N, C-alpha and C positions, 0 to 999 in steps of 0.2 A: 497331688496339688502342686502346681508350678510355683517355684520361688526363686528369688534373686537377691543378692546382697547389693546394696548401693554404698560405695566407698568414696571418700574424698580425702585428698591430701591437705593436711592442716598443720598449724603451728609453724608456718613458714614466715615468721616475722621476728622482731627483735625487741627485747626489753618492754618498755611501756607502750609499744606500738603494735598491738596484736592485729591480725588480719580482721577487718571489721565484719566479714561475712561468716567467720568460723562458728561463732556461738549460735547464730540463727540457722546455719546449715545443719547443725547437729539435730535439728527437728526433722530433717528429711533424709538422713542417711542412717545406715545401720552399722557402718564401720568407719573409723577415723584413722588415717595413716599420719602419724605425727613425726615431723622432722626432728632429727637428732643432733643438730648443731653443725654438721659438715657443709651442707648446701644451704641451709637456713635454720632458723631457730636458735634459741639459747636456753639456759636453765630456767629462767623465769617463764618464758613462753611455753616451754615443755611442761612445767608444773601446772600452769594455768589451763592449758589445753587438756591435759590428762584429767584434771579435776572436773572440768566442764563436761568431758565425755562420760565420766563415771556418773555424774549427776543426771545426765540425760539418758543413761542406759545404753550408750553406744559402744560397740566393741573397739578395743584399742589395739593398734598395730604400730610397730616401729617402721620408720620410713628413712632408711639409711641411703646416703648419696655420696657422690665424690666430694673431696675436700676443695670446693670451688665456690666460695661465696659470691665472687664477682660474676661468675657465669651461671649462678643459681643451679649448679650441678648438671647443666644441660650441654656442656662442652665435653667431648670425649677426651680422656686422658689415657696415656699408655701405662697400664698397671699390670703387675703380675698376678696370677691367681692367688698367691699367698697374701699379697697386699689387699686384694678384694676380700679375702677371708678375714684378715685382721680388721679392716675398716668396717665390715659388716658386723662382726662380733662386738667390736668396741661400741658401736652406735646402739645396737640392741641393748647392751648392758647399761648405757647411759639412760635410755628411756625407761628401762625396767626399774631403775632406782626410784624414779618418781611414781611409777605404777605401784610398786610394792609399798612405798611410803604412804600412798593414798588408799592402801588395802584394796587395790583393784586387781585386774587380771590382764596379762598381756596375751592377746589372742592370735596375732599374726605378724608377719613381716612382709613389707612390700618395698623392694628397692626403688630408688627414684631416678628419673631422668636418664642421663647418658649411661649410668651404671646399669639400669634396667634394660635399656635397649642394647647395650653391648653384650650383656649376659644372655639376652634372648637369642642371640645368634652364635655366641662363642661357648662351646661346651666346657672348656676349661674354667672360664670365669663363672659360668653357671654352676658348675660342680663346686667351686670354692664357696660361692654364696650359699648354696644349698647345705654344704657341710657346716658352715658357720651357724646357720639357723638350727640345724639338727643338733650340733654340739651344744648349743646354748640350751635348747629345750626341744626334744623330739616331738613334743605335743603341740608345738606351734604350727600354724598353717602358713604356707608360702603363697602370697598373691603374685602371680606371674602371667605374662602375656599368653593368651590361649595359643596352643600349638608351639610354644617356644622351647628352647633348649632347657630353660629352668624347669619347666614342667616335666620334661623327660628325665632330667637328672634327679629331681625330687622323687619321682616314681621309682627310680632305680634303688633308692635307699629307704623307701617307705615313708617319706615325709609327705604329709597331706598338702594338697594344693587347692587353690581356688583359681580357676582359669579366668583371666580378666579381659573384659572388653571395654571399649571406650565410646562414650556418648558423642563426643565432639571432635574426634580424630578420624581422618580418612585412612583407608587401608590400601596396601599394595597387593599385587596379585598373589604373592607368597604368604599373605596373612600378616605381614609385618606392618607396623605403623608408618605412614608417610613421614619422613624426617621433617622436623619443624622448620628447617631452613628453606623448605619448598613452600611456595605460595599457597598451595592447595592442601597443606597439612591439617588445617583446622576447619571444622564445619561451623560456620557463623550463623547459618539460618536455623532457627529453632525448630521449625517444622521438619526440615531435612534431618536434623539430629534426632528428633523424636521418632521419626520413621525408621531410622537406623536402629535405635534402641529396641523398638518393638520387633523388628526383623531378627535381631540378634537374640533377644530373650525368648521370643515365642517360636521362631523357626530355626534357631541355632545357625544362622547364616549372616553374612555381610556382603555387600556389593563393593568391589574395589573401585579405585579411581578409573580403571579401564573397563568398568562394567562387568567384571567377572564375578560370578557368585561363588563365594568361598564358605565352606562349612567350618564352624568353629564352636567350641564349647563355651558357654557363658554362665559362669558361676557368680561372678561379681562384676558390677558395672561401675566404672570410674566416672565421676563428674568432677569438674574443676571449679574451685571456689573463687577464682580471681577474675572471672569474666564480668562484663558490664551488668549483666542481668542474671548473675549466678544464682541468687536466692530464688528468684521467680522461676528460673528454669528448673532448679532442683525440685521446687514445689510441684511444678507441672509434671515432671517425670514421676515423682512419687504418687501423685493423684492418678495419673494415667495408668500406671502399672497396677495399682490397687483396683481401679475400675475394670481392668482386664481380668481380674480374679487372680492376680499374681501376688503371692505373699512376699513381703520384704523382710529379710532377716539375715543376720550375720552367719557365716559358716562356722560350724563347730566340729570338734572331734568327737 
């Protein structure tokens, strides 16, 4: 039976101002990647989001990013592999504190934004992040861009991975995501996005911006919770996949 995980980045708010879609989106996802305070989030939001995910039975993952609140972690920074290791380990530990206190389980780690994209192409950064995850807990699963250096490095040391694909992002000919600074980086048409999702999940393929058909592994599907119709779109994807006979569940070891 075919299955797919649906994940969403969450907890990217501050204090008494949680992201309004997060709680509702938990009904339509199987994994939540929770910000750890570097690119977004704070202790209160981390605790609230962890508790909500546990209540809804959604798998919890740490979502470490670059220390760049103003740029929401989407601006590249020149960092060493050791710095990547340190900031990843630090943020996993921060979220794990709330997960343990709530008697929950930390299931996975998914780097955020520029850190994710940099490590997708840079073997040294990828290796540092993979080592941080493995050193914290070798039973964790790394969510990483399908075909990326992070997937390769994780396999080299036996760390489990979930190859990630994106519902609302366009792809380049090499399988990388189109940079957000480009006007065609995001897919704004729901029908086009849904068609891409079905192609990736059912056929393990995606069509690049230059109309090249690219094979890719699809273990977990990322949806974003900050769009104008995020909840409606998440519900549509959830219902469509189930109607196609595809089981939605979080990856496990």
